[in-house]
N, C-alpha and C positions, 0 to 999 in steps of 0.2 A: 604322855609317850603316844608315837603314831603307833598305830595299828590299822591291818586291812582286813575285812570282818568279811565273812560270810553271811549277810543279814536275811536272805532270801536264796535259796537254793535257785539255780539258774538265773539267775542275774548277777551283774559285776560285783566285784569285790566294794564295799563301801571304806573308805580313808575316814577313819575314827581317833579323836584324841581321848585316849582314857590312862586312869592313874597308872603309875607303877606298880603291876599286884606284888603281893607280899607273900613271902614264902611258907608256907605252914614247916611243923617241927621235924617233917623225913625229908623236906625240902630243900633246892638250892634257888635262890634268884639269878638268872645269865641276860647280863648283856648281849645281845644280839650282833654279832661282828657278820654272820655270813647266815642265809637259808636256802637249800637247795629246794626248788621248783620240778614235785615231781607229781606225775598223773595222776596219782590219789587224790594231789591237790585239787587235781581237775574234777576228779568223782565228785569230792564232796564239795566242791563250790558248785557242782551242775548237778547234787543231787542225785549222783547215783549210787551212793551210797546214802542209805536209809538216814531222812534229816532226822535230827535230834529233838524239834523243836525249838529251841534257840539260837541265838548267834554264835559265833566260831571264829576264832582266828587258827586260819590254815599251816602248815609250813609243820614239818616233821624232820627237816637235815638241817640239822641245827651247831651252829658251832659260834663258840663265843666265850667268854669271862666269867668266872663266878662271881658276882659280887655281894650276894647275901645269903645267910647259910641257917639253915632250921635248928632248931634247939635240941634232936636226935641226931645229927648229921656227924657220922662219920668219914676220915676217909678225903672227904674235901674240903677245902678252905677259900674264902676269899681271894681272888687272884689267878685262882686253877684255871684254866684253858678245858673245854671239857666239850662234846659231842653229844646231841641229844636227838634218837632216833624215834621212830613209829611206835614202837612197845616202850609204855610211858608207864604202866603199873599192872601187874599181876598180883593175884590173893597169895599164891606161893604154900595154899592147903588144899589145892585139888589134886584130884587126881594126878593131871598133864602135868604139873606147874612139880609135884612131888616123883615126878618120872622122866623129868627133864625137856618137858615138853611145854613150858609156857607160854611157848607162841599161841599154845590150844586153847588153852584158858578162856574162860567161857565167860571169864568177869571181867578179863582184860579191859584196861583202857587206854586209847592210844594220842598220842601226841599230835594236835594237828585235827583230831576229830571232837574227840570224849574233853581231852584238856586241851586248852587256848598253846596255839605253836607260836612258831617261828617269824610269821610274819608281821612282825614287831619290831619295836626296839628293844623288847626285856621280855623274857618268858620264865616260868616255873618252871621248873622240871624235879620228879620224884628223884633225889641223888643215888638211891641205887639200881638207876637205869640212865645215869648219865656217863660215859665212857670219859676216861681221864684221856686228854691229847697233849702230845707234848708243845711247848709254849710257841717253837718257833714257828713252827709250820702256817702255811699260807689258808687263813680260812675258807676263802672263798675255792679253792681246789681242794679244799679236803672234806668241802658240807656236801656233796653227791655219793660221796662214802657211804653216807648216814643212813643211804636205804638204797640209792639205785646199786652201790656196791654191796649195802647187805643181803638185800635181797637177790642182788645177781649172783653172789655166793652162795647162798642157800641152795636156791634153783641151779647152780652151776652142780654143786657139790650131788643132788639128788638125780642130776643126769647122770652118773656114772662113772668111768672109766670108756668115754667114749675117745675113737680116734679118731670120728670126724663129726662134731659139731654144727649144729646149724642152729643160728640165732634168729626169730623171725619180729623183726624191730631194732632198728640199730639206732638206740638215742641213747640217753643217759647210763642206762644197766649195757645196754647191748655191747658200749663201746670199752665198760670196764671187764665184763665175763671175756671178751673175744681175748684182752688182754691177760687176763689168766689161763686161761684153756692155749695161748700159745706159748706160753711160758713153761705149764705142762706139757707142751707137745703136742699139743693137740691140731688137727686143722680142723679151720672155723670156716663155715660156709657164713654169708651176711642176707638175710630177706630183709630188703626194703621195699616203701612204696613202689608199685611198677612206674616206671619211666623218672624214678627221680635218682637223677644222673648224679646229682649233686652227692647223695647219702651214697651211692656207690664207690663214687671216689673216696670219702669220706672212710670208709669200712675198709678199702682196700688200700689208704694209707697206713691204717695200723695194720697191715698185713694180715688181711683174710686171705685166703686159699680160689677166694670164688665170691661175686656179688652180684646179687640181682634182682629183679622185680620175686616180689611174693607171690606170683600167680607163676612162677616159674618153677619148672624141678631143678636140683643140682645135678650137678654131673656128676656124681656119686650117691649113691644112696650112704644112708645119713646112719648112724651110731645110736645118737640123739638129737633133739632137738627142745630147745628153750623159747616158749611163747614171752615176750612181753608186749606186742602189740594187742589193746583188748578187743581181739577180734574173732567173734566164737568159729566164723568162718575159716578161718587157719587151723584150727584144730585138725580136721581131714586133711585137707591139703597138708602137714604137718605128718600125718601119719602116713600119706602115698609117699613123703620122702625119705624117711626110715626104712631101714629094714627090719628083717624079721627077728625077734627078739629086743628090737629099738624103744629108745621111753622118745615119750612129747610130755615135757613138763612147761604146766601155765603158770608162769608166776607173775600172774596181778593178783591184785583182791578185787578186782571189777572184770567182768567180760561180757560183752552179748553174745546174746543165745547159740549156743552150739548146734548147727542142723544135723539134720539125721544124715547119716551114711550107712555104705554097707562095713557087714560085718566083717569081710573080705579087707578091709583095710586097717580093722585091729588084728586080725585072726594073726597068727605067727608069733604068737605072745609078743604082738606089740602092749606096751602099756601107756595109760593116760593118767597122769597125776598134779595135782599141785599143788603149790607150795605159799603156807599160810604163814605171813608176819614175818617175826624172825628170832631169836633168842637171844641172852646179853651173851652166850658164849659164843654163839657166829661173831656179833661184835668183837667178841677178845682175841677171835681169830684170823677176821679179817685185818684188823686195824695192824695187826702182829707181821700179817703176812703181805701189806701193802708198800712197806718199804722194800722188801727182798724182791719183788715182781721186776722194776718196782711199776707199780700202776701210777700212770697219769690222767689227770682228768680236763677233761674236752671243755669250757665252760664260756656262757657269755654272761656278763655280770646285767643288771639291772638295777635302779635304786628302786627303794623298796618301795615308796609312791608308785612304782611302774608294774606292781604285782599283775596287772588286769594284761597288761601288754605281753608281760612273761608267759602266763597263760594261755593267752590267745595263739602266743609263737608254737608251744609245744604244741596246743590242740593243731594247730595249721601244719606239724612237721617242716616247719623251717627251721630249726634248732639242729645243728651238732653238736653231738654231747649233751650238756646240761644246759640247763638255763638256773641262777644263783641271786639270789636276792643279797643287795646291801645295805641296810639302812645306815643312813649316814651320806651315802655316796651322793 
């Protein structure tokens, strides 16, 4: 099978022919139909997440069909359509797991990082961490829901019942959260790279109340803001934009250092918090909610062999919505 591999962090992915992997007793083997390209994949490829000392196949927004089933697997069978997210395994026994916070499990293993992911024609996933999907759904359109949607959904819930919600970074996650927020009756304020008129048009086309550069203040104070751009300097910018009592949610797994800022920006019972990973209950909730909204993903497909071009487009900020790799395209 073809796999796009991180062999040296900071270098381009390398195309390799590898044997199709064998599923373990708790695993399913998935023929990958589509795999979304997430900023976390960039962090893995660039070495911004701690390198693990061995090669890895990135990709954790996998949609595919089950073609092999381990001996202990129950509830999934060959031919089933599944989605495989970032959270790939948890211990199930620690305090976090037993209290419904498996996203914080210290022994957790993640797809496309600890476990080879979906930048390949086949992938192995723990069956307990694969979401059943309806067979008729478009895999390319569905793939971004598996991380941009799930992390966005968790960040949106952490932001609380904000009447005015700011989104810093309007890519794969931002354009989905904007739809959730508008469905819930919230006003959405989109912050994009300064001077990016195309991103502003994209956001306004999705019905946001206002779109402007991340260096600008919104026309009205925000009740909450979510940061999807991994830029630490946006934390004090967002604090400046939220009203007293407001919440700033950092939605990424990696962010550049947050610069020092005056206490006055935090004072007034403002809150800064992060979102870590996801739980399986997040996935179940979002996948049930998506058709009710309904959520529509804006995607740019790339052949699997063009994974480096997709990552570069993400890095450069030239995408509207999400990039999705399509094996066999």
